[in-house]
MIPATI-213020 format. One record per residue: residue number from 1; residue in one letter; x, y, z of N, C-alpha, C, O, CB in turn. Coordinates in Angstrom, 3 decimals, decimal comma, padded with zeros to 6 digits. Each point is the difference from the previous one (the first is absolute). Glycine has a CB too. Layout:
N
[midren NUM; 'A'; [X; Y; Z]; [X; Y; Z]; [X; Y; Z]; [X; Y; Z]; [X; Y; Z]]
...
***
This chain:
107
[midren 1; 'M'; [000,845; -001,175; 000,000]; [-000,845; 001,175; 000,000]; [000,895; 001,245; 000,000]; [000,990; 000,077; 000,728]; [-002,849; -001,328; 000,498]]
[midren 2; 'K'; [001,488; 002,203; -002,050]; [000,706; 001,270; -000,061]; [-000,503; 000,926; 001,093]; [-001,149; -000,086; 000,435]; [001,484; -000,187; -002,908]]
[midren 3; 'I'; [000,544; 001,152; 002,903]; [-000,352; 001,023; 000,981]; [000,046; 001,352; -000,701]; [001,044; 000,417; -000,501]; [-000,122; -001,801; 002,442]]
[midren 4; 'I'; [-002,058; 002,060; -001,970]; [-000,087; 001,342; -000,584]; [-000,286; 000,967; 001,130]; [-000,994; -000,135; 000,715]; [000,172; -000,748; -002,961]]
[midren 5; 'K'; [001,708; 001,866; 002,402]; [-000,194; 001,009; 001,034]; [-000,315; 001,336; -000,648]; [000,605; 000,376; -001,003]; [000,955; -001,597; 002,554]]
[midren 6; 'I'; [-002,515; 001,931; -000,965]; [-000,289; 001,367; -000,395]; [000,530; 000,878; 001,120]; [-000,474; -000,073; 001,134]; [-001,601; -000,570; -002,515]]
[midren 7; 'L'; [003,058; 001,470; 001,060]; [000,592; 000,880; 000,987]; [-000,687; 001,351; -000,068]; [-000,079; 000,606; -001,069]; [002,286; -001,815; 000,917]]
[midren 8; 'G'; [-002,703; 001,682; 001,280]; [-000,646; 001,303; 000,041]; [-000,661; 000,250; 001,332]; [-000,301; -000,932; 000,746]; [-000,053; 000,801; -003,183]]
[midren 9; 'T'; [000,135; 001,374; 002,725]; [-000,514; 000,396; 001,304]; [-001,514; -000,063; 000,124]; [-000,536; 000,265; 001,076]; [002,500; 001,170; -000,894]]
[midren 10; 'G'; [-002,653; -001,771; -001,234]; [-001,453; -000,061; 000,049]; [-000,674; 001,151; -000,712]; [-001,204; 000,208; 000,150]; [001,425; -001,395; 001,972]]
[midren 11; 'C'; [000,545; 001,936; -002,895]; [-000,554; 001,121; -000,763]; [-000,901; -000,535; -001,123]; [000,020; -001,200; -000,275]; [002,025; 002,622; 000,811]]
[midren 12; 'P'; [-002,819; -000,571; -001,178]; [-000,874; -000,443; -001,099]; [000,758; -000,712; -001,133]; [-000,524; -000,944; -000,590]; [-000,977; 002,852; 001,153]]
[midren 13; 'S'; [002,708; -001,470; -000,865]; [000,792; -000,652; -001,060]; [000,378; -001,422; 000,393]; [-000,022; -000,906; -000,833]; [000,917; 003,141; 000,137]]
[midren 14; 'C'; [-000,553; -002,426; 001,953]; [000,362; -001,332; 000,493]; [-001,209; -000,926; 000,003]; [000,108; -001,175; -000,352]; [001,697; 002,194; 001,763]]
[midren 15; 'I'; [-002,932; -000,497; -001,021]; [-001,246; -000,779; 000,001]; [-000,376; -000,393; -001,431]; [-000,401; -001,137; -000,246]; [-000,377; 002,338; 002,337]]
[midren 16; 'A'; [000,905; -000,269; -003,029]; [-000,305; -000,281; -001,409]; [000,941; -001,071; -000,554]; [-000,423; -000,878; -000,751]; [-000,411; 003,239; 000,459]]
[midren 17; 'T'; [002,110; -002,281; 000,667]; [000,976; -000,985; -000,465]; [-000,352; -001,389; 000,522]; [000,060; -000,980; -000,742]; [001,713; 002,762; 000,666]]
[midren 18; 'E'; [-002,133; -001,861; 001,331]; [-000,384; -001,293; 000,583]; [-001,221; -000,579; -000,720]; [-000,057; -001,200; -000,267]; [000,981; 001,932; 002,498]]
[midren 19; 'K'; [-001,885; 000,116; -002,539]; [-001,213; -000,445; -000,698]; [000,342; -000,553; -001,385]; [-000,501; -001,054; -000,392]; [-000,850; 002,772; 001,650]]
[midren 20; 'I'; [002,198; -001,010; -001,991]; [000,391; -000,439; -001,345]; [000,747; -001,330; 000,069]; [-000,271; -000,903; -000,791]; [000,402; 003,304; 000,033]]
[midren 21; 'I'; [000,802; -002,525; 001,691]; [000,763; -001,250; 000,126]; [-000,929; -001,161; 000,345]; [000,120; -001,082; -000,576]; [001,911; 002,382; 001,309]]
[midren 22; 'T'; [-002,940; -001,085; 000,187]; [-000,945; -001,049; 000,381]; [-000,849; -000,425; -001,197]; [-000,213; -001,193; -000,215]; [000,159; 002,100; 002,560]]
[midren 23; 'E'; [-000,427; 000,054; -003,118]; [-000,801; -000,316; -001,192]; [000,798; -000,826; -001,001]; [-000,507; -000,988; -000,533]; [-000,788; 003,103; 000,866]]
[midren 24; 'V'; [002,531; -001,724; -000,592]; [000,828; -000,709; -000,984]; [000,333; -001,408; 000,489]; [-000,073; -000,957; -000,770]; [001,040; 003,151; -000,001]]
[midren 25; 'V'; [-000,605; -002,324; 002,035]; [000,306; -001,324; 000,558]; [-001,219; -000,918; -000,129]; [000,135; -001,168; -000,365]; [001,519; 002,203; 001,986]]
[midren 26; 'N'; [-002,827; -000,511; -001,325]; [-001,228; -000,804; -000,123]; [-000,322; -000,330; -001,452]; [-000,363; -001,135; -000,309]; [-000,495; 002,202; 002,391]]
[midren 27; 'E'; [000,986; -000,090; -002,978]; [-000,301; -000,222; -001,414]; [000,933; -001,037; -000,628]; [-000,432; -000,836; -000,794]; [-000,404; 003,186; 000,655]]
[midren 28; 'L'; [002,113; -002,286; 000,501]; [000,990; -000,907; -000,585]; [000,146; -001,295; 000,797]; [000,775; -000,883; -000,367]; [000,425; 002,873; -000,524]]
[midren 29; 'N'; [-001,956; -002,091; 001,987]; [000,036; -001,184; 000,847]; [001,433; -000,329; 000,438]; [000,454; -001,139; -000,107]; [-002,501; 000,275; -001,068]]
[midren 30; 'I'; [002,737; 001,883; 001,665]; [001,376; -000,149; 000,452]; [000,000; -000,429; 001,460]; [-000,737; 000,547; 000,821]; [001,533; 001,199; -002,468]]
[midren 31; 'N'; [000,036; -002,728; 001,960]; [000,140; -000,479; 001,370]; [000,968; 000,933; 000,723]; [001,215; -000,189; -000,056]; [-001,681; -002,234; -000,627]]
[midren 32; 'A'; [-000,077; 003,423; 001,358]; [000,834; 001,000; 000,664]; [-000,663; 000,495; 001,271]; [-001,225; 000,052; 000,112]; [002,170; 000,628; -002,320]]
[midren 33; 'E'; [-000,102; -000,321; 003,156]; [-000,477; 000,648; 001,213]; [000,271; 001,488; -000,145]; [001,124; 000,404; -000,298]; [-000,705; -002,479; 001,726]]
[midren 34; 'I'; [-001,442; 002,889; -001,220]; [000,140; 001,454; -000,102]; [000,090; 000,555; 001,414]; [-000,879; -000,227; 000,831]; [-000,412; 000,318; -003,036]]
[midren 35; 'I'; [002,369; 000,642; 002,461]; [000,237; 000,563; 001,327]; [000,102; 001,511; -000,121]; [000,744; 000,518; -000,832]; [000,441; -002,620; 001,596]]
[midren 36; 'K'; [-001,933; 002,795; 000,065]; [000,039; 001,457; 000,044]; [000,991; 000,409; 001,097]; [-000,177; -000,366; 001,162]; [-002,250; 000,563; -001,996]]
[midren 37; 'V'; [003,462; 000,556; 000,469]; [001,019; 000,439; 000,951]; [-000,156; 001,499; 000,217]; [000,190; 000,796; -000,919]; [001,403; -002,641; 000,195]]
[midren 38; 'T'; [-001,943; 002,219; 001,958]; [-000,193; 001,418; 000,321]; [001,051; 000,530; 000,978]; [000,093; 001,207; 000,222]; [-002,531; -001,526; -000,618]]
[midren 39; 'D'; [003,216; -000,575; 000,970]; [001,018; 000,397; 000,967]; [001,161; 000,695; -000,713]; [000,648; -000,588; -000,865]; [-001,301; -001,334; 002,369]]
[midren 40; 'M'; [000,908; 003,187; -001,130]; [001,029; 000,800; -000,683]; [001,400; -000,600; 000,126]; [000,797; 000,096; -000,933]; [-002,191; 001,916; 001,362]]
[midren 41; 'V'; [001,697; -002,617; 000,692]; [001,323; -000,617; 000,178]; [000,174; -001,138; -001,001]; [001,056; -000,126; -000,621]; [-001,050; 000,740; 003,079]]
[midren 42; 'E'; [-001,026; -001,435; -002,615]; [000,075; -001,101; -000,957]; [000,042; 000,521; -001,438]; [000,739; -000,530; -000,830]; [-001,975; -000,938; 002,452]]
[midren 43; 'I'; [000,449; 002,499; -001,919]; [000,007; 000,588; -001,339]; [001,388; 000,546; -000,333]; [000,484; -000,169; -001,119]; [-002,930; 000,743; 001,346]]
[midren 44; 'M'; [003,078; 000,074; 000,736]; [001,326; 000,583; -000,219]; [001,064; -001,062; -000,288]; [001,023; 000,300; -000,615]; [-001,676; 001,579; 002,117]]
[midren 45; 'M'; [000,422; -003,095; -001,069]; [000,948; -001,087; -000,260]; [000,105; -000,317; -001,496]; [000,982; -000,598; -000,438]; [-001,505; -000,341; 002,704]]
[midren 46; 'Y'; [-000,471; 001,333; -003,037]; [000,000; -000,257; -001,439]; [000,662; 001,121; -000,801]; [000,052; -000,065; -001,228]; [-002,132; -001,253; 001,546]]
[midren 47; 'D'; [002,582; 002,340; 000,366]; [000,740; 001,089; -000,633]; [-000,805; 000,693; -001,104]; [000,499; 000,225; -001,103]; [001,607; -001,448; 001,634]]
[midren 48; 'I'; [-003,346; 001,551; -000,217]; [-000,829; 000,754; -000,935]; [-000,293; 001,363; 000,602]; [-000,054; 000,152; 001,220]; [-000,972; -002,274; -002,148]]
[midren 49; 'M'; [000,838; 003,107; 000,070]; [-000,266; 001,358; 000,466]; [-001,468; 000,384; -000,135]; [-000,467; 000,916; 000,678]; [002,790; -000,317; -001,308]]
[midren 50; 'R'; [-003,055; -001,294; -000,244]; [-001,413; 000,328; -000,233]; [-000,838; -001,261; -000,003]; [000,418; -001,051; -000,487]; [000,242; 003,068; -000,840]]
[midren 51; 'T'; [-001,846; -001,887; 001,881]; [-000,948; -001,103; -000,024]; [-001,187; 000,408; -000,868]; [-000,181; 001,188; -000,267]; [000,907; -001,981; 002,578]]
[midren 52; 'P'; [-001,516; -000,140; -002,744]; [000,048; -001,415; 000,307]; [001,133; -000,706; -000,752]; [000,520; 000,493; -001,001]; [-002,984; -000,432; 001,420]]
[midren 53; 'A'; [002,817; -001,227; 000,104]; [000,990; -000,844; -000,660]; [-000,497; -001,435; 000,044]; [-000,749; -000,389; 000,896]; [002,650; 001,953; -000,267]]
[midren 54; 'I'; [-001,476; -002,331; -001,602]; [-000,376; -001,407; -000,086]; [001,276; -000,833; 000,109]; [000,983; 000,244; -000,700]; [-003,032; 000,280; -000,745]]
[midren 55; 'V'; [002,008; -001,502; 002,332]; [001,131; -000,894; 000,215]; [-000,479; -001,419; -000,269]; [-001,000; -000,442; 000,565]; [002,063; 002,002; 001,157]]
[midren 56; 'V'; [-000,350; -002,272; -002,585]; [-000,331; -001,395; -000,284]; [001,185; -000,852; 000,449]; [001,115; 000,149; -000,500]; [-002,622; 000,481; -001,481]]
[midren 57; 'D'; [001,247; -001,513; 002,921]; [001,034; -000,877; 000,560]; [001,264; 000,762; 000,384]; [001,114; -000,421; -000,313]; [-002,029; -001,431; -001,066]]
[midren 58; 'G'; [000,727; 002,974; 002,057]; [001,119; 000,769; 000,536]; [000,635; 000,996; -000,943]; [000,913; 000,724; 000,398]; [-000,523; -002,635; 000,994]]
[midren 59; 'K'; [-000,846; 001,968; -002,629]; [000,581; 000,900; -000,992]; [-001,000; 001,108; -000,357]; [-001,146; -000,282; -000,351]; [002,563; -001,612; -000,563]]
[midren 60; 'V'; [-000,976; 003,150; 001,007]; [-000,857; 001,123; -000,385]; [-000,151; -000,028; -001,525]; [000,991; 000,062; -000,728]; [-000,241; 001,346; 002,746]]
[midren 61; 'V'; [-001,991; -001,503; -002,492]; [-000,243; -000,070; -001,438]; [-000,707; 001,241; -000,546]; [-000,079; 000,186; -001,214]; [-000,033; -002,652; 001,443]]
[midren 62; 'F'; [-000,406; 003,323; 000,674]; [-000,696; 001,205; -000,434]; [-000,070; 000,948; 001,184]; [-000,177; -000,434; 001,138]; [-001,181; -000,839; -002,875]]
[midren 63; 'K'; [001,498; 002,581; 001,469]; [-000,070; 000,956; 001,110]; [-000,364; 001,391; -000,480]; [000,219; 000,354; -001,158]; [001,469; -001,699; 002,382]]
[midren 64; 'G'; [-002,251; 002,130; -000,307]; [-000,188; 001,420; -000,216]; [-001,327; 000,492; -000,510]; [-000,254; 001,204; 000,024]; [002,552; -001,266; -000,405]]
[midren 65; 'K'; [-003,163; -000,833; -000,086]; [-001,312; 000,434; -000,489]; [-000,931; -001,199; -000,073]; [000,428; -001,142; 000,166]; [000,620; 003,027; -001,484]]
[midren 66; 'V'; [-002,310; -001,621; 001,072]; [-000,973; -001,078; -000,159]; [000,200; -000,618; -001,377]; [-000,081; 000,704; -001,007]; [-001,589; 000,436; 002,562]]
[midren 67; 'P'; [001,928; -002,431; -001,616]; [000,189; -000,646; -001,299]; [-001,334; -000,239; -000,693]; [-001,032; -000,138; 000,657]; [003,115; -000,947; 000,201]]
[midren 68; 'S'; [-002,060; 001,037; -002,162]; [-001,206; -000,371; -000,735]; [-000,200; -001,508; 000,141]; [000,923; -000,733; 000,353]; [-000,625; 002,661; -002,004]]
[midren 69; 'K'; [-001,498; -002,365; 001,372]; [-000,291; -001,431; 000,054]; [000,865; -000,756; -001,024]; [000,467; -001,105; 000,273]; [-002,842; 001,604; 000,485]]
[midren 70; 'T'; [002,577; 000,095; -001,910]; [000,843; -000,601; -001,038]; [001,436; -000,157; 000,487]; [000,637; -001,025; -000,243]; [-002,104; 002,034; -001,523]]
[midren 71; 'T'; [001,970; 000,012; 002,454]; [001,359; -000,055; 000,538]; [000,129; -001,115; 001,031]; [000,976; -000,750; -000,018]; [-000,719; 003,213; -000,387]]
[midren 72; 'V'; [-001,226; -002,577; 001,299]; [000,039; -001,047; 001,027]; [-000,047; -001,376; -000,654]; [000,751; -000,894; 000,389]; [-001,877; 002,432; 001,262]]
[midren 73; 'K'; [000,257; -001,716; -002,636]; [-000,057; -001,283; -000,708]; [001,351; -000,339; -000,603]; [000,485; -001,124; 000,125]; [-002,910; 001,494; -000,619]]
[midren 74; 'S'; [003,022; 000,603; -000,153]; [001,302; -000,212; -000,612]; [001,061; -000,363; 001,040]; [000,769; -000,941; -000,195]; [-001,408; 002,546; -001,610]]
[midren 75; 'L'; [000,677; -000,854; 002,910]; [000,976; -000,270; 001,057]; [-000,161; -001,405; 000,564]; [000,978; -000,732; 000,157]; [-000,952; 003,163; 000,398]]
[midren 76; 'L'; [-001,252; -002,796; -000,254]; [-000,224; -001,296; 000,622]; [000,207; -001,145; -000,979]; [000,605; -001,011; 000,359]; [-002,205; 002,092; 001,197]]
[midren 77; 'V'; [001,119; -000,948; -002,768]; [000,187; -001,058; -000,986]; [001,486; -000,179; -000,288]; [000,490; -001,129; -000,036]; [-002,749; 001,627; -000,978]]
[midren 78; 'D'; [002,974; 000,593; 000,811]; [001,444; -000,095; -000,263]; [000,721; -000,622; 001,179]; [000,828; -000,892; -000,182]; [-000,958; 002,899; -001,301]]
[midren 79; 'N'; [-000,169; -001,553; 002,684]; [000,683; -000,518; 001,181]; [-000,307; -001,471; 000,221]; [000,903; -000,780; 000,302]; [-000,988; 003,050; 000,707]]
[midren 80; 'F'; [-001,164; -002,656; -001,154]; [-000,372; -001,378; 000,261]; [000,485; -000,906; -001,122]; [000,379; -001,143; 000,256]; [-002,375; 001,925; 001,035]]
[midren 81; 'A'; [001,991; -000,302; -002,522]; [000,484; -000,807; -001,118]; [001,503; -000,213; 000,096]; [000,486; -001,098; -000,270]; [-002,343; 001,973; -001,161]]
[midren 82; 'N'; [002,597; 000,153; 001,809]; [001,447; -000,122; 000,114]; [000,411; -000,980; 001,079]; [001,083; -000,579; -000,072]; [-000,881; 002,903; -000,728]]
[midren 83; 'N'; [-001,044; -002,519; 001,797]; [000,336; -000,870; 001,109]; [-000,817; -001,289; 000,000]; [000,060; -000,771; 000,957]; [000,556; 002,790; 000,340]]
[midren 84; 'A'; [-001,371; -002,254; -002,354]; [-000,946; -001,110; -000,001]; [000,659; -001,353; 000,199]; [-000,550; -000,847; 000,703]; [-000,874; 002,192; -002,183]]
[midren 85; 'C'; [002,564; -001,569; 000,895]; [000,593; -001,329; 000,109]; [001,132; -000,037; 001,009]; [000,711; -001,002; 000,081]; [-001,340; 000,581; -002,437]]
[midren 86; 'C'; [000,814; 001,459; 003,109]; [001,148; 000,054; 000,892]; [-000,227; -000,652; 001,346]; [000,933; -000,088; 000,797]; [-000,313; 002,141; -001,935]]
[midren 87; 'S'; [-001,798; -002,501; 001,412]; [-000,214; -000,678; 001,276]; [000,021; -001,497; -000,227]; [-000,414; -000,481; -001,055]; [-000,942; 002,415; 001,933]]
[midren 88; 'D'; [001,833; -002,666; 000,104]; [000,085; -001,457; -000,100]; [-001,356; -000,627; -000,230]; [-000,107; -000,996; -000,716]; [002,085; 001,044; 002,194]]
[midren 89; 'E'; [-003,030; 000,524; -000,877]; [-001,322; -000,598; -000,121]; [-000,523; 000,068; -001,427]; [-000,792; -000,852; -000,402]; [000,344; 001,471; 002,767]]
[midren 90; 'N'; [000,874; 000,380; -003,142]; [-000,475; 000,134; -001,370]; [000,891; -000,724; -000,999]; [-000,424; -000,245; -001,130]; [-000,562; 002,425; 001,759]]
[midren 91; 'M'; [002,192; -002,524; -000,248]; [000,954; -000,558; -000,940]; [-000,531; -001,270; -000,653]; [000,087; -000,148; -001,219]; [001,756; 001,133; 002,569]]
[midren 92; 'E'; [-002,387; -001,894; -000,566]; [-000,478; -001,249; -000,563]; [-001,321; 000,154; -000,725]; [-000,286; -000,759; -000,926]; [001,472; -000,418; 002,727]]
[midren 93; 'E'; [-001,996; 002,143; -001,398]; [-001,325; 000,178; -000,582]; [000,028; 000,763; -001,307]; [-000,861; -000,209; -000,856]; [-000,058; 000,154; 003,131]]
[midren 94; 'S'; [001,882; 000,925; -002,445]; [-000,004; 000,902; -001,142]; [000,758; -000,597; -001,167]; [001,116; -000,493; 000,166]; [-001,274; 002,433; 001,379]]
[midren 95; 'S'; [-000,439; -001,900; -002,721]; [000,683; -000,489; -001,184]; [001,092; 000,951; -000,455]; [000,855; -000,390; -000,795]; [-002,937; -000,782; 000,135]]
[midren 96; 'S'; [002,078; 002,412; 001,142]; [001,019; 000,965; -000,406]; [001,282; -000,152; 000,797]; [001,031; 000,555; -000,379]; [-002,840; 001,004; -000,270]]
[midren 97; 'C'; [001,763; -002,303; 001,749]; [001,192; -000,216; 000,807]; [000,688; -001,274; -000,441]; [-000,645; -000,998; -000,321]; [-000,392; 002,208; 002,256]]
[midren 98; 'S'; [002,337; -001,156; -001,945]; [000,768; -001,173; -000,362]; [001,168; -000,122; 000,950]; [000,318; 000,929; 000,743]; [-001,007; -000,735; -003,157]]
[midren 99; 'T'; [001,315; -001,331; 002,382]; [001,165; -000,231; 000,838]; [001,181; -000,252; -000,898]; [-000,072; -000,795; -000,938]; [-001,329; -000,134; 002,809]]
[midren 100; 'N'; [002,508; 001,620; -001,575]; [001,202; -000,214; -000,813]; [000,797; -001,175; 000,546]; [-000,435; -000,656; 000,946]; [000,514; 003,105; -001,525]]
[midren 101; 'N'; [001,088; -002,724; -000,008]; [000,797; -001,152; 000,399]; [000,468; 000,046; 001,449]; [000,249; -001,048; 000,598]; [000,466; 000,887; -002,941]]
[midren 102; 'E'; [-000,591; 001,343; 002,914]; [000,419; 000,132; 001,388]; [-001,170; -000,155; 000,960]; [000,198; 000,016; 001,215]; [001,643; 001,478; -001,957]]
[midren 103; 'G'; [-003,040; -001,641; 000,229]; [-001,166; -000,193; 000,844]; [-000,667; 001,276; 000,465]; [-000,924; -000,056; 000,811]; [001,969; -002,007; -000,105]]
[midren 104; 'S'; [-000,602; 003,225; -001,201]; [-000,639; 001,232; 000,411]; [-001,107; 000,374; -000,975]; [-000,011; -000,434; -001,152]; [002,143; 001,185; 002,231]]
[midren 105; 'S'; [-003,057; 000,056; -000,596]; [-001,160; 000,348; -000,817]; [000,349; 001,055; -001,039]; [001,127; 000,492; -000,047]; [-002,616; -001,050; 001,968]]
[midren 106; 'C'; [000,520; 000,897; -002,746]; [000,196; 000,965; -001,090]; [000,330; 001,402; 000,490]; [000,514; 000,816; -000,766]; [-002,077; -002,162; -000,583]]
[midren 107; 'C'; [001,284; 001,629; 002,579]; [000,226; 001,345; 000,519]; [001,393; 000,087; 000,539]; [000,408; 001,052; 000,491]; [-002,822; -000,772; 000,056]]
***
């Protein structure tokens, strides 16, 4: 399961960002936990100057304004597709993953 964090203090832009992310996750049927982070100390750990920000599995992928629904779809699809075969649980199930002679996966 992916972890998606929305960093923000609870302003209207942060609320709008959370709504858009929730809609996209539901529409695309993505297995993800959405966490709202409002604690300024925790937000500062991500080295961002403006909120809202979106963090996927610990990596800041968007910051500084409310993203469009199209942008969120693109971010999530790209992020999830790039990591789709990188987990051990998906390696055997996915036809796109292969094992080389050393026994490591395609990633």
